[in-house]
Structure formats: structure tokens, C-alpha cells
gemmi code that builds the backbone of each chain (N, CA, C; Angstrom):
import gemmi

chains = {
    "A": [
        ("UNK", (0.737, -1.230, -0.005), (-0.059, 0.059, -0.152), (0.819, 1.206, -0.024)),
        ("UNK", (0.399, 2.379, -0.558), (1.042, 3.590, -0.537), (0.384, 4.750, -0.081)),
        ("UNK", (1.084, 5.646, 0.645), (0.520, 6.740, 1.280), (0.780, 7.851, 0.191)),
        ("UNK", (-0.169, 8.719, -0.175), (0.015, 9.863, -1.170), (-0.256, 10.900, -0.443)),
        ("UNK", (0.666, 11.832, -0.239), (0.473, 13.064, 0.368), (0.690, 14.249, -0.725)),
        ("UNK", (-0.419, 14.913, -0.735), (-0.416, 15.930, -1.886), (-0.654, 17.399, -1.171)),
        ("UNK", (0.414, 18.410, -1.411), (0.368, 19.791, -1.003), (-0.250, 20.577, -2.052)),
        ("UNK", (-1.498, 21.232, -1.965), (-2.140, 21.623, -2.974), (-2.638, 23.128, -2.601)),
        ("UNK", (-2.995, 23.959, -3.576), (-3.710, 25.206, -3.338), (-5.074, 24.946, -2.476)),
        ("UNK", (-5.303, 25.831, -1.463), (-6.478, 25.734, -0.665), (-7.775, 25.839, -1.610)),
        ("UNK", (-7.536, 26.661, -2.643), (-8.863, 26.815, -3.264), (-9.196, 25.715, -4.331)),
        ("UNK", (-8.176, 24.841, -4.484), (-8.440, 23.614, -5.475), (-8.946, 22.416, -4.782)),
        ("UNK", (-9.171, 22.394, -3.305), (-9.314, 21.232, -2.558), (-10.586, 20.746, -2.966)),
        ("UNK", (-11.574, 21.596, -2.968), (-13.004, 21.069, -3.291), (-13.071, 20.300, -4.567)),
        ("UNK", (-12.317, 20.741, -5.591), (-12.300, 20.127, -6.799), (-11.766, 18.834, -6.866)),
        ("UNK", (-10.592, 18.815, -5.987), (-9.822, 17.459, -6.045), (-10.701, 16.444, -5.264)),
        ("UNK", (-11.349, 16.929, -4.027), (-12.160, 15.986, -3.358), (-13.231, 15.433, -4.195)),
        ("UNK", (-13.963, 16.395, -4.999), (-14.900, 15.797, -5.770), (-14.513, 14.759, -6.884)),
        ("UNK", (-13.389, 15.192, -7.292), (-12.873, 14.158, -8.527), (-12.583, 12.822, -7.773)),
        ("UNK", (-11.758, 12.846, -6.667), (-11.540, 11.415, -6.042), (-12.587, 10.672, -5.636)),
        ("UNK", (-13.738, 11.455, -5.122), (-15.051, 10.987, -4.757), (-15.659, 10.315, -5.947)),
        ("UNK", (-15.596, 10.945, -7.107), (-16.387, 10.373, -8.081), (-15.600, 9.022, -8.816)),
        ("UNK", (-14.363, 9.035, -8.553), (-13.661, 7.980, -9.146), (-13.487, 6.793, -8.016)),
        ("UNK", (-14.058, 7.011, -6.858), (-14.152, 5.903, -6.142), (-13.008, 5.942, -5.001)),
        ("UNK", (-12.381, 7.297, -4.711), (-11.584, 7.326, -3.509), (-12.048, 8.232, -2.510)),
        ("UNK", (-13.184, 7.949, -1.844), (-13.705, 8.727, -0.635), (-12.876, 9.099, 0.441)),
        ("UNK", (-11.999, 8.168, 0.831), (-11.343, 8.401, 1.909), (-10.028, 9.375, 2.020)),
        ("UNK", (-10.122, 10.373, 2.527), (-9.082, 11.474, 2.521), (-8.858, 12.156, 3.982)),
        ("UNK", (-7.804, 12.562, 4.216), (-7.513, 13.403, 5.377), (-6.935, 14.670, 4.882)),
        ("UNK", (-7.495, 15.751, 5.352), (-7.092, 17.127, 5.075), (-6.547, 18.001, 6.165)),
        ("UNK", (-5.371, 18.659, 6.025), (-4.564, 19.471, 7.098), (-4.284, 20.720, 6.437)),
        ("UNK", (-4.326, 21.768, 7.413), (-3.886, 23.117, 6.964), (-2.279, 23.093, 7.131)),
        ("UNK", (-1.668, 23.615, 6.118), (-0.051, 23.698, 6.368), (0.373, 24.858, 5.605)),
        ("UNK", (1.513, 25.322, 5.992), (1.965, 26.435, 5.277), (3.489, 26.038, 4.705)),
        ("UNK", (3.849, 26.554, 3.700), (5.170, 26.228, 3.238), (5.682, 26.896, 2.163)),
        ("UNK", (6.766, 26.738, 1.681), (7.437, 27.471, 0.473), (8.034, 26.492, -0.552)),
        ("UNK", (8.398, 26.645, -1.717), (8.769, 25.796, -2.625), (10.244, 26.263, -3.066)),
        ("UNK", (10.701, 25.894, -4.355), (12.063, 26.331, -4.568), (12.021, 27.893, -5.183)),
        ("UNK", (10.889, 28.242, -5.414), (10.962, 29.732, -5.845), (11.098, 30.678, -4.642)),
        ("UNK", (11.169, 30.107, -3.505), (11.382, 30.726, -2.196), (10.304, 31.695, -1.762)),
        ("UNK", (9.151, 31.305, -2.205), (7.936, 32.131, -1.671), (7.557, 33.079, -2.824)),
        ("UNK", (6.757, 34.055, -2.461), (6.512, 35.111, -3.450), (7.064, 36.388, -2.967)),
        ("UNK", (7.721, 37.306, -3.945), (8.123, 38.588, -3.477), (7.179, 39.589, -4.166)),
        ("UNK", (6.425, 40.318, -3.393), (5.565, 41.390, -3.824), (6.352, 42.772, -3.527)),
        ("UNK", (6.858, 43.540, -4.390), (7.468, 44.760, -3.849), (8.664, 44.363, -2.990)),
        ("UNK", (8.561, 44.985, -1.761), (9.780, 44.579, -0.843), (9.448, 43.507, 0.059)),
        ("UNK", (8.103, 43.040, 0.145), (7.894, 42.000, 1.101), (7.998, 40.584, 0.473)),
        ("UNK", (8.553, 39.744, 1.132), (8.728, 38.303, 0.840), (7.701, 37.593, 1.587)),
        ("UNK", (6.962, 36.778, 1.034), (5.906, 35.775, 1.693), (6.402, 34.475, 1.473)),
        ("UNK", (7.080, 33.815, 2.413), (7.552, 32.537, 2.276), (6.950, 31.472, 3.122)),
        ("UNK", (5.811, 31.741, 3.741), (5.142, 30.753, 4.419), (3.491, 30.884, 3.862)),
        ("UNK", (3.338, 30.284, 2.728), (2.239, 30.372, 1.785), (1.279, 29.436, 2.429)),
        ("UNK", (0.064, 29.684, 2.575), (-1.046, 28.774, 3.076), (-1.215, 27.748, 1.929)),
        ("UNK", (-1.222, 26.458, 2.471), (-1.631, 25.272, 1.528), (-2.327, 24.293, 2.251)),
        ("UNK", (-2.990, 23.270, 1.669), (-3.695, 22.279, 2.223), (-2.912, 20.834, 1.989)),
        ("UNK", (-2.722, 20.105, 2.925), (-2.172, 18.752, 2.977), (-3.232, 17.747, 2.698)),
        ("UNK", (-3.352, 17.081, 1.646), (-4.258, 15.932, 1.404), (-3.442, 14.629, 1.371)),
        ("UNK", (-3.961, 13.776, 2.386), (-3.436, 12.551, 2.614), (-4.284, 11.250, 2.326)),
        ("UNK", (-3.893, 10.449, 1.546), (-4.684, 9.168, 1.349), (-3.894, 7.858, 1.214)),
        ("UNK", (-4.395, 6.736, 1.507), (-3.523, 5.548, 1.561), (-4.433, 4.586, 0.332)),
        ("UNK", (-3.543, 4.220, -0.697), (-4.138, 3.561, -1.648), (-3.660, 2.119, -2.015)),
        ("UNK", (-4.061, 1.280, -2.556), (-3.355, 0.076, -3.031), (-2.372, 0.367, -4.133)),
        ("UNK", (-1.259, -0.382, -4.195), (-0.171, -0.004, -5.271), (-0.718, 0.209, -6.559)),
        ("UNK", (-1.592, -0.643, -6.940), (-2.198, -0.627, -8.397), (-2.857, 0.680, -8.739)),
        ("UNK", (-3.475, 1.455, -7.671), (-4.148, 2.521, -7.912), (-3.408, 3.864, -7.922)),
        ("UNK", (-2.031, 3.645, -7.749), (-1.119, 5.030, -7.561), (-1.327, 6.025, -8.589)),
        ("UNK", (-1.028, 5.492, -9.853), (-0.964, 6.410, -11.027), (-2.283, 6.947, -11.377)),
        ("UNK", (-3.348, 6.141, -11.118), (-4.795, 6.837, -11.341), (-4.996, 7.946, -10.308)),
        ("UNK", (-4.581, 7.678, -9.098), (-4.832, 8.804, -8.121), (-4.009, 10.058, -8.272)),
        ("UNK", (-2.756, 9.740, -8.535), (-2.009, 10.978, -8.908), (-2.314, 11.686, -10.192)),
        ("UNK", (-2.678, 10.970, -11.148), (-3.326, 11.639, -12.282), (-4.569, 12.391, -12.021)),
        ("UNK", (-5.375, 11.982, -11.126), (-6.549, 12.749, -10.813), (-6.226, 14.053, -9.959)),
        ("UNK", (-5.226, 13.910, -8.973), (-5.042, 14.872, -8.269), (-4.412, 15.998, -9.095)),
        ("UNK", (-3.411, 15.465, -9.907), (-2.617, 16.474, -10.614), (-3.562, 17.135, -11.710)),
        ("UNK", (-4.554, 16.487, -12.293), (-5.433, 17.155, -13.266), (-6.195, 18.149, -12.510)),
        ("UNK", (-6.708, 17.920, -11.455), (-7.584, 18.737, -10.754), (-6.898, 20.028, -10.075)),
        ("UNK", (-5.655, 19.778, -9.617), (-4.817, 20.720, -8.916), (-4.198, 21.854, -9.730)),
        ("UNK", (-4.034, 21.585, -11.050), (-3.324, 22.401, -11.879), (-4.146, 23.713, -12.148)),
        ("UNK", (-3.321, 24.928, -12.245), (-4.121, 26.055, -12.599), (-3.427, 26.527, -13.992)),
        ("UNK", (-4.478, 26.893, -14.848), (-4.043, 27.256, -16.216), (-3.866, 26.015, -17.068)),
        ("UNK", (-3.624, 26.148, -18.287), (-3.384, 24.988, -19.171), (-2.010, 24.199, -18.877)),
        ("UNK", (-1.058, 24.724, -18.519), (0.050, 23.789, -18.218), (0.518, 23.962, -16.956)),
        ("UNK", (-0.251, 24.456, -15.873), (-0.078, 24.511, -14.484), (0.880, 25.798, -14.358)),
        ("UNK", (1.025, 26.075, -13.040), (1.924, 27.281, -12.659), (2.618, 27.109, -11.279)),
        ("UNK", (3.579, 27.893, -11.118), (4.253, 27.682, -9.884), (3.297, 27.898, -8.701)),
        ("UNK", (3.416, 27.031, -7.746), (2.723, 27.111, -6.596), (1.578, 26.205, -6.595)),
        ("UNK", (1.278, 25.295, -7.567), (0.343, 24.280, -7.736), (0.581, 23.144, -6.708)),
        ("UNK", (1.747, 22.977, -6.375), (2.002, 22.050, -5.228), (2.812, 20.820, -5.639)),
        ("UNK", (3.027, 19.991, -4.687), (3.778, 18.747, -4.839), (2.935, 17.620, -4.372)),
        ("UNK", (3.360, 16.393, -4.934), (2.768, 15.027, -4.392), (3.843, 14.168, -3.987)),
        ("UNK", (3.848, 13.727, -2.788), (4.846, 12.673, -2.278), (4.317, 11.312, -2.089)),
        ("UNK", (4.915, 10.284, -2.432), (4.504, 8.919, -2.258), (5.230, 8.200, -1.320)),
        ("UNK", (4.753, 7.624, -0.272), (5.782, 6.770, 0.540), (4.924, 5.491, 0.804)),
        ("UNK", (5.789, 4.546, 1.261), (5.267, 3.152, 1.368), (4.508, 2.852, 2.861)),
        ("UNK", (3.530, 2.174, 2.896), (2.803, 1.848, 4.178), (2.829, 0.266, 4.262)),
        ("UNK", (3.116, -0.086, 5.484), (3.423, -1.610, 5.711), (2.002, -2.137, 6.041)),
        ("UNK", (1.309, -1.481, 6.928), (-0.074, -2.032, 7.497), (-1.051, -0.923, 7.528)),
        ("UNK", (-2.263, -1.296, 7.475), (-3.400, -0.474, 7.659), (-4.523, -1.206, 8.659)),
        ("UNK", (-4.709, -0.593, 9.633), (-5.565, -1.098, 10.527), (-6.845, -0.273, 10.607)),
        ("UNK", (-8.103, -0.949, 10.515), (-9.359, -0.116, 10.709), (-9.701, -0.195, 12.375)),
        ("UNK", (-9.817, 0.901, 12.986), (-9.993, 0.795, 14.409), (-11.335, -0.002, 14.651)),
        ("UNK", (-12.451, 0.410, 13.941), (-13.641, -0.020, 14.542), (-13.835, -1.641, 14.313)),
        ("UNK", (-13.253, -2.257, 13.378), (-13.383, -3.707, 13.185), (-12.001, -4.418, 13.440)),
        ("UNK", (-11.157, -3.705, 13.752), (-9.682, -4.570, 13.899), (-9.202, -5.210, 12.899)),
        ("UNK", (-9.683, -4.755, 11.680), (-9.187, -5.563, 10.323), (-7.806, -5.039, 9.969)),
        ("UNK", (-6.926, -5.947, 9.651), (-5.499, -5.500, 9.276), (-5.471, -5.807, 7.748)),
        ("UNK", (-4.973, -4.590, 7.035), (-4.713, -4.742, 5.638), (-3.291, -4.720, 5.291)),
        ("UNK", (-2.577, -5.595, 4.470), (-1.247, -5.532, 4.064), (-1.283, -5.650, 2.580)),
        ("UNK", (0.006, -5.581, 1.933), (0.019, -5.985, 0.532), (-0.379, -7.418, 0.296)),
        ("UNK", (-0.267, -8.199, 1.437), (-0.403, -9.696, 1.274), (-2.018, -10.079, 1.181)),
        ("UNK", (-2.646, -9.094, 1.806), (-3.995, -9.415, 1.999), (-4.662, -8.763, 3.293)),
        ("UNK", (-5.958, -9.152, 3.525), (-6.658, -8.651, 4.742), (-7.082, -9.800, 5.639)),
        ("UNK", (-6.527, -9.381, 6.870), (-7.149, -10.408, 8.000), (-7.539, -9.649, 9.187)),
        ("UNK", (-8.315, -10.403, 9.910), (-8.647, -9.828, 11.233), (-7.924, -10.064, 12.191)),
        ("UNK", (-7.393, -9.237, 13.122), (-6.487, -9.403, 14.071), (-7.212, -9.329, 15.546)),
        ("UNK", (-6.751, -10.107, 16.630), (-7.376, -9.995, 17.866), (-6.338, -9.350, 18.716)),
        ("UNK", (-6.679, -8.559, 19.578), (-5.890, -7.806, 20.505), (-5.163, -8.767, 21.475)),
    ],
    "B": [
        ("UNK", (12.725, 0.942, 12.620), (11.729, 1.784, 13.149), (10.446, 2.007, 12.304)),
        ("UNK", (9.463, 2.223, 13.043), (8.153, 2.326, 12.364), (7.453, 3.652, 12.805)),
        ("UNK", (6.727, 4.354, 11.970), (5.961, 5.393, 12.289), (4.544, 4.769, 12.357)),
        ("UNK", (3.744, 5.076, 13.541), (2.298, 4.762, 13.609), (1.685, 6.004, 13.373)),
        ("UNK", (0.753, 6.095, 12.378), (0.023, 7.449, 12.137), (-1.504, 6.846, 12.493)),
        ("UNK", (-1.926, 7.507, 13.305), (-3.435, 7.107, 13.773), (-4.347, 8.276, 13.470)),
        ("UNK", (-5.387, 7.959, 12.996), (-6.456, 9.020, 12.895), (-7.738, 8.580, 13.579)),
        ("UNK", (-7.927, 9.397, 14.663), (-8.981, 8.953, 15.610), (-10.042, 9.995, 15.961)),
        ("UNK", (-10.959, 9.570, 16.644), (-12.016, 10.444, 17.001), (-11.582, 11.546, 17.925)),
        ("UNK", (-12.133, 12.859, 17.850), (-11.534, 14.086, 18.658), (-11.630, 13.675, 20.122)),
        ("UNK", (-12.896, 12.984, 20.744), (-13.045, 12.950, 22.017), (-12.416, 11.633, 22.651)),
        ("UNK", (-11.523, 11.012, 21.844), (-10.889, 9.744, 22.326), (-9.333, 10.210, 22.659)),
        ("UNK", (-8.974, 11.386, 22.447), (-7.620, 11.616, 22.472), (-7.002, 11.537, 23.712)),
        ("UNK", (-7.847, 11.913, 24.798), (-7.407, 11.883, 26.106), (-7.189, 10.530, 26.738)),
        ("UNK", (-8.256, 9.639, 26.407), (-8.157, 8.291, 26.618), (-6.863, 7.526, 26.091)),
        ("UNK", (-6.528, 7.912, 24.780), (-5.531, 7.349, 24.127), (-4.133, 7.756, 24.619)),
        ("UNK", (-4.013, 8.875, 25.039), (-2.740, 9.338, 25.543), (-2.550, 8.753, 26.930)),
        ("UNK", (-3.756, 8.469, 27.556), (-3.424, 7.789, 28.928), (-3.142, 6.328, 28.804)),
        ("UNK", (-3.789, 5.679, 27.916), (-3.665, 4.235, 27.559), (-2.092, 4.086, 26.941)),
        ("UNK", (-1.599, 5.100, 26.353), (-0.258, 4.888, 25.759), (0.814, 5.061, 26.791)),
        ("UNK", (0.613, 5.933, 27.736), (1.520, 6.279, 28.886), (1.532, 5.143, 29.674)),
        ("UNK", (0.439, 4.448, 29.951), (0.304, 3.386, 30.875), (0.981, 1.997, 30.208)),
        ("UNK", (1.034, 2.039, 28.687), (1.747, 1.058, 28.162), (3.255, 1.449, 27.881)),
        ("UNK", (3.666, 2.608, 28.338), (5.073, 2.875, 28.404), (5.403, 3.617, 27.057)),
        ("UNK", (4.587, 3.954, 26.264), (4.969, 4.770, 25.099), (4.417, 6.241, 25.264)),
        ("UNK", (5.437, 7.200, 25.710), (5.131, 8.338, 26.063), (5.213, 9.415, 24.973)),
        ("UNK", (6.202, 9.339, 24.114), (6.392, 10.425, 23.142), (5.337, 10.212, 21.968)),
        ("UNK", (4.718, 11.419, 21.601), (3.890, 11.539, 20.588), (3.751, 12.773, 19.850)),
        ("UNK", (3.236, 12.960, 18.766), (2.905, 14.202, 18.139), (1.364, 14.220, 17.654)),
        ("UNK", (0.869, 15.271, 17.924), (-0.724, 15.293, 17.832), (-1.063, 16.515, 16.950)),
        ("UNK", (-2.098, 16.396, 16.175), (-2.518, 17.563, 15.307), (-3.974, 17.356, 14.938)),
        ("UNK", (-4.723, 18.458, 14.804), (-5.962, 18.367, 14.217), (-6.035, 18.129, 12.712)),
        ("UNK", (-6.998, 17.435, 12.394), (-7.156, 17.438, 10.752), (-8.669, 17.192, 10.500)),
        ("UNK", (-8.835, 17.287, 9.287), (-10.199, 16.975, 8.686), (-10.183, 15.738, 7.859)),
        ("UNK", (-11.317, 14.835, 7.734), (-11.224, 13.753, 7.031), (-12.553, 13.277, 6.596)),
        ("UNK", (-12.403, 12.259, 5.648), (-13.667, 11.381, 5.549), (-13.206, 9.944, 5.279)),
        ("UNK", (-13.979, 9.223, 5.416), (-13.718, 7.645, 5.249), (-14.446, 7.101, 4.103)),
        ("UNK", (-15.096, 6.132, 4.159), (-15.932, 5.670, 3.048), (-17.034, 6.519, 2.959)),
        ("UNK", (-17.370, 7.265, 3.712), (-18.488, 8.329, 3.551), (-19.738, 8.013, 4.050)),
        ("UNK", (-19.937, 6.962, 4.888), (-21.314, 6.538, 5.194), (-21.240, 6.176, 6.666)),
        ("UNK", (-22.374, 5.842, 7.313), (-22.522, 5.374, 8.513), (-23.503, 4.172, 8.583)),
        ("UNK", (-24.156, 3.825, 7.422), (-24.942, 2.803, 7.439), (-24.197, 1.307, 7.115)),
        ("UNK", (-24.238, 0.473, 7.852), (-23.558, -0.802, 7.653), (-24.163, -1.560, 6.486)),
        ("UNK", (-25.516, -1.422, 6.346), (-26.110, -2.181, 5.189), (-25.763, -1.525, 3.915)),
        ("UNK", (-25.859, -0.354, 4.000), (-25.497, 0.519, 2.520), (-24.133, 0.116, 2.140)),
        ("UNK", (-23.172, 0.100, 3.003), (-21.745, -0.369, 2.797), (-21.559, -1.720, 2.114)),
        ("UNK", (-22.407, -2.872, 2.793), (-22.510, -4.140, 2.308), (-23.001, -4.081, 0.971)),
        ("UNK", (-24.073, -3.336, 0.624), (-24.585, -3.396, -0.734), (-23.678, -2.838, -1.574)),
        ("UNK", (-22.925, -1.718, -1.294), (-21.869, -1.198, -2.277), (-20.884, -2.080, -2.550)),
        ("UNK", (-20.478, -2.806, -1.541), (-19.279, -3.752, -1.865), (-19.807, -4.839, -2.621)),
        ("UNK", (-21.048, -5.254, -2.535), (-21.566, -6.299, -3.500), (-22.025, -5.732, -4.980)),
        ("UNK", (-21.664, -4.315, -5.102), (-21.807, -3.943, -6.521), (-23.360, -3.460, -6.801)),
        ("UNK", (-24.014, -3.137, -5.712), (-25.613, -2.646, -6.090), (-25.455, -1.068, -6.303)),
        ("UNK", (-25.990, -0.880, -7.718), (-25.750, 0.482, -8.089), (-26.446, 1.508, -7.093)),
        ("UNK", (-27.587, 1.068, -6.460), (-28.549, 1.961, -5.650), (-27.648, 2.398, -4.551)),
        ("UNK", (-27.052, 1.420, -3.932), (-26.177, 1.524, -2.721), (-25.038, 2.587, -3.023)),
        ("UNK", (-24.407, 2.360, -4.027), (-23.242, 2.958, -4.449), (-23.587, 4.546, -4.577)),
        ("UNK", (-24.874, 4.754, -5.347), (-25.057, 6.111, -5.586), (-25.308, 6.829, -4.349)),
        ("UNK", (-25.940, 6.149, -3.368), (-26.418, 6.901, -2.030), (-25.000, 7.137, -1.180)),
        ("UNK", (-24.036, 6.365, -1.578), (-22.680, 6.606, -0.743), (-22.164, 7.961, -1.478)),
        ("UNK", (-22.220, 8.055, -2.606), (-21.540, 9.172, -3.274), (-22.019, 10.349, -2.951)),
        ("UNK", (-23.067, 10.620, -2.238), (-23.828, 11.908, -1.935), (-22.978, 12.778, -0.910)),
        ("UNK", (-22.312, 11.979, -0.141), (-21.719, 12.775, 1.166), (-20.435, 13.300, 0.640)),
        ("UNK", (-19.990, 14.453, 1.153), (-18.927, 15.138, 0.769), (-18.291, 15.705, 2.025)),
        ("UNK", (-18.823, 15.435, 3.189), (-18.619, 16.353, 4.334), (-17.345, 15.807, 4.964)),
        ("UNK", (-16.502, 16.805, 5.560), (-15.258, 16.390, 6.057), (-15.592, 16.497, 7.677)),
        ("UNK", (-15.057, 15.543, 8.431), (-15.254, 15.347, 9.869), (-13.918, 15.689, 10.708)),
        ("UNK", (-14.133, 16.499, 11.689), (-12.971, 16.859, 12.444), (-12.311, 15.522, 13.216)),
        ("UNK", (-11.070, 15.292, 12.957), (-10.473, 14.134, 13.650), (-9.132, 14.520, 14.227)),
        ("UNK", (-8.528, 13.723, 14.899), (-7.153, 13.926, 15.493), (-6.230, 12.941, 14.995)),
        ("UNK", (-5.048, 13.554, 14.555), (-4.087, 12.582, 14.104), (-2.859, 12.467, 14.980)),
        ("UNK", (-2.462, 11.221, 15.431), (-1.218, 11.319, 16.175), (-0.290, 10.484, 15.574)),
        ("UNK", (1.082, 10.915, 15.621), (2.093, 10.154, 14.977), (3.103, 9.868, 16.108)),
        ("UNK", (3.421, 8.451, 16.070), (4.291, 7.995, 17.179), (5.459, 7.225, 16.297)),
        ("UNK", (6.635, 7.414, 16.717), (7.799, 6.660, 15.974), (8.293, 5.679, 17.061)),
        ("UNK", (8.188, 4.508, 16.769), (8.723, 3.316, 17.756), (9.596, 2.312, 17.047)),
        ("UNK", (10.429, 1.817, 18.051), (11.169, 0.582, 17.337), (10.385, -0.487, 16.696)),
        ("UNK", (10.871, -1.326, 15.844), (10.279, -2.446, 15.183), (9.457, -3.107, 16.194)),
        ("UNK", (9.961, -3.660, 17.290), (9.447, -4.569, 18.262), (8.237, -4.062, 18.917)),
        ("UNK", (7.973, -2.827, 19.135), (7.059, -2.045, 19.687), (5.793, -1.650, 18.821)),
        ("UNK", (5.954, -1.912, 17.494), (4.934, -1.492, 16.621), (3.652, -2.053, 16.907)),
        ("UNK", (3.668, -3.314, 17.090), (2.484, -4.244, 17.174), (1.734, -3.736, 18.383)),
        ("UNK", (2.617, -3.644, 19.525), (1.946, -3.210, 20.877), (1.329, -1.838, 20.865)),
        ("UNK", (1.964, -0.910, 20.071), (1.255, 0.361, 20.076), (-0.095, 0.331, 19.288)),
        ("UNK", (0.055, -0.487, 18.240), (-1.291, -0.541, 17.524), (-2.491, -1.144, 18.165)),
        ("UNK", (-2.070, -2.121, 19.138), (-3.071, -2.805, 19.805), (-3.523, -1.863, 20.923)),
        ("UNK", (-2.698, -1.207, 21.505), (-3.141, 0.061, 22.542), (-3.944, 0.917, 21.986)),
        ("UNK", (-3.691, 1.467, 20.702), (-4.578, 2.350, 20.054), (-5.970, 1.931, 19.842)),
        ("UNK", (-5.928, 0.581, 19.264), (-7.204, -0.034, 18.851), (-8.175, -0.249, 20.106)),
        ("UNK", (-7.549, -0.709, 21.233), (-8.061, -0.903, 22.476), (-8.693, 0.232, 22.978)),
        ("UNK", (-8.078, 1.340, 22.841), (-8.607, 2.636, 23.447), (-9.596, 3.269, 22.730)),
        ("UNK", (-9.694, 3.032, 21.298), (-10.592, 3.832, 20.358), (-11.671, 2.944, 19.756)),
        ("UNK", (-11.802, 1.583, 20.040), (-12.799, 0.905, 19.318), (-14.042, 1.057, 19.877)),
        ("UNK", (-15.054, 1.496, 19.049), (-16.397, 1.377, 19.668), (-17.172, 0.540, 18.637)),
        ("UNK", (-16.689, -0.045, 17.620), (-17.140, -0.835, 16.749), (-18.171, -0.277, 15.523)),
        ("UNK", (-18.156, 1.088, 15.672), (-19.003, 1.820, 14.652), (-18.029, 2.589, 13.650)),
        ("UNK", (-18.532, 2.785, 12.476), (-17.700, 3.440, 11.466), (-17.462, 4.856, 12.007)),
        ("UNK", (-16.094, 5.254, 11.716), (-15.675, 6.377, 12.095), (-14.737, 6.186, 13.177)),
        ("UNK", (-14.407, 5.237, 13.801), (-13.445, 4.925, 14.695), (-12.101, 5.429, 14.273)),
        ("UNK", (-11.774, 5.317, 13.149), (-10.408, 5.801, 12.446), (-9.577, 4.627, 11.790)),
        ("UNK", (-8.537, 5.188, 11.379), (-7.590, 4.075, 10.705), (-6.138, 4.336, 11.278)),
        ("UNK", (-5.616, 3.392, 11.253), (-4.187, 3.448, 11.686), (-3.065, 3.000, 10.446)),
        ("UNK", (-2.156, 3.776, 10.310), (-1.269, 3.437, 9.166), (0.141, 3.080, 9.814)),
        ("UNK", (0.877, 2.041, 9.317), (2.280, 1.724, 9.885), (3.121, 2.101, 8.647)),
        ("UNK", (4.038, 2.972, 8.867), (4.865, 3.308, 7.813), (6.534, 3.004, 8.187)),
        ("UNK", (7.177, 2.760, 7.198), (8.615, 2.439, 7.640), (9.304, 3.752, 7.767)),
        ("UNK", (10.232, 3.849, 8.610), (11.024, 5.255, 8.956), (12.522, 4.702, 8.717)),
        ("UNK", (13.285, 5.572, 7.832), (14.563, 5.235, 7.459), (15.470, 5.608, 8.639)),
        ("UNK", (15.493, 6.746, 9.149), (16.444, 7.255, 10.141), (15.626, 8.191, 11.163)),
        ("UNK", (16.220, 8.318, 12.374), (15.590, 9.332, 13.366), (16.817, 9.941, 13.908)),
        ("UNK", (16.713, 11.259, 14.288), (17.875, 12.119, 14.930), (17.398, 12.766, 16.079)),
        ("UNK", (18.010, 12.720, 17.214), (17.706, 13.571, 18.192), (18.470, 14.995, 18.098)),
        ("UNK", (17.866, 15.805, 17.995), (18.681, 17.288, 17.538), (19.432, 17.666, 18.667)),
        ("UNK", (18.967, 17.491, 20.010), (19.819, 17.922, 21.182), (21.217, 17.440, 21.074)),
        ("UNK", (21.182, 15.967, 20.994), (22.518, 15.259, 21.250), (23.048, 14.751, 20.008)),
        ("UNK", (22.261, 14.642, 18.717), (22.762, 14.184, 17.486), (22.758, 12.688, 17.521)),
        ("UNK", (22.199, 12.086, 18.287), (22.103, 10.689, 18.296), (21.194, 10.226, 17.246)),
        ("UNK", (21.620, 8.935, 16.712), (20.833, 8.299, 15.361), (20.034, 7.098, 15.770)),
        ("UNK", (19.304, 6.964, 14.787), (18.591, 5.488, 14.948), (17.746, 5.350, 16.074)),
        ("UNK", (17.694, 4.063, 16.593), (16.918, 3.676, 17.738), (17.253, 4.451, 18.882)),
        ("UNK", (18.507, 4.859, 19.111), (18.989, 5.679, 20.312), (18.382, 6.850, 20.451)),
        ("UNK", (17.863, 7.433, 19.089), (17.193, 8.787, 19.153), (15.725, 8.584, 19.680)),
        ("UNK", (15.232, 7.429, 19.885), (13.706, 7.167, 20.232), (13.639, 7.143, 21.786)),
        ("UNK", (12.686, 7.498, 22.499), (12.527, 7.610, 23.934), (12.212, 5.978, 24.364)),
        ("UNK", (11.668, 5.208, 23.495), (11.369, 3.924, 23.892), (12.366, 2.923, 23.389)),
        ("UNK", (12.950, 2.044, 24.236), (14.094, 1.254, 23.794), (13.569, -0.069, 23.476)),
    ],
}
model = gemmi.Model(1)
for chain_id, residues in chains.items():
    chain = gemmi.Chain(chain_id)
    for i, (resn, *xyz) in enumerate(residues, 1):
        res = gemmi.Residue()
        res.name, res.seqid = resn, gemmi.SeqId(i, " ")
        for name, pos in zip(("N", "CA", "C"), xyz):
            atom = gemmi.Atom()
            atom.name, atom.element = name, gemmi.Element(name[0])
            atom.pos, atom.b_iso = gemmi.Position(*pos), 0.0
            res.add_atom(atom)
        chain.add_residue(res)
    model.add_chain(chain)
structure = gemmi.Structure()
structure.add_model(model)
structure.setup_entities()
């Protein structure tokens, strides 16, 4: 399983969530974050803004769905035809195990099983 | 080392903290977040959707609400990962949808900034 963390523009979040929902990925966690990229923030006149508000979307998907999800997020998060600076970044990391608290079910790459405490 | 990322109900955070301390796992990082799961509360609907009934699936798709949750992150040595997970499950399980998810991620390295210790030495739990 893979964890996909996408840092996107706050105003694009609704579009992305809608896209993900319609393609069958309802489960998402959202957090407010602030950050800067390699452009070192934005300079307007004499003032540099280097802690720009962004939203962090986090979802865990099976390995096979990685490209689809990344494509969805990328398609929905871009501004303009070819995208522009500040549209965000997507990070992918591996997840060994996923537990659902309510049922105690454990999911791994090998399969799903119920675990007892 | 493993990172245990747990997303739990807001009102369970105090219980969870207490249970973790009692189990000897004291260091953690917590923050607020918003989230949604499969987007439903009705077990029968879920079952129907899993079996592929169009009607059930269309009803699931309507919700778009994000719910306030607490996210806790704990980095533990490999041998404590299972214990941490079971402590969190025991403290948070009500059996209803919305209890949360726990993710276990591999961590390559850890550094204690104060002393520069690396790896397992940098963790509080040996």
C-alpha cells in the first residue's frame, strides 16, 4: 500500500475531493499547512511571503491505484493549461500495514485479515 | 523503526494518551485534521455497495462532508509497533464506522537534535 501526500492550493481542494470521490476514493484526510517551494515564496515589492498557506491531502491507496490517483490529483490541482508555480507537490511513501479501528481488520500488501488484541 | 499514524475521534484523544502512557509509550505528536472515510454510517449500505448494487453506491456518493479528527504520530522501534497499534485500537474501538484508521509506515532514520543521536538511540522507547 502507498501513502500519497499532496500539498495543493487551498482553493483547489474542493475540486480535487470531488474528483477523488467520483472515481471511488472517498477516504481522505485534510490538514492546513504552510510552506514554500524552490521559488522561495513570493516577492511582492519589498515584502517576501515565504510561508504560503496550502492544504495537505493524505490518502492511502493500493499500489495498483497509484498512477490513477496521482493523475486525478494532478489534473484537478493545476491552474491554467500547463500549470503554474505554487500548484503544489505530491509525495508517495510506502505503508506496511493499515488497521481499521472499528473492526480491527488489518490490511497489508499480502491481503486482509482480522486481528485479535 | 516504524511510524504509527493514527487518525482517531476527537473525544478519544485523552483516553488514548493515557493508555499509551500506561503502556510505556510516552512520546507522540498530535494535530487536528479533517477527514472522510468511506463516507457513510450505514453498515447495510456499505455491504450493498461492496456487492456492487448501483443503488447503494449512488447513495454513498452523495456525502462530501469532512469530519474533524485528531491525528497522532508515534515513531517506535520495530518490536513495539504491534503493541502500540493494539493499545490504540483498544482505547478507540467502539465498533462503529468513524473509529479511525491506523497506518504503519517504515522510517529510515531518526535524529535527536539535542545530542545528534541516530536511529533507535534517538527514540524514547528502547
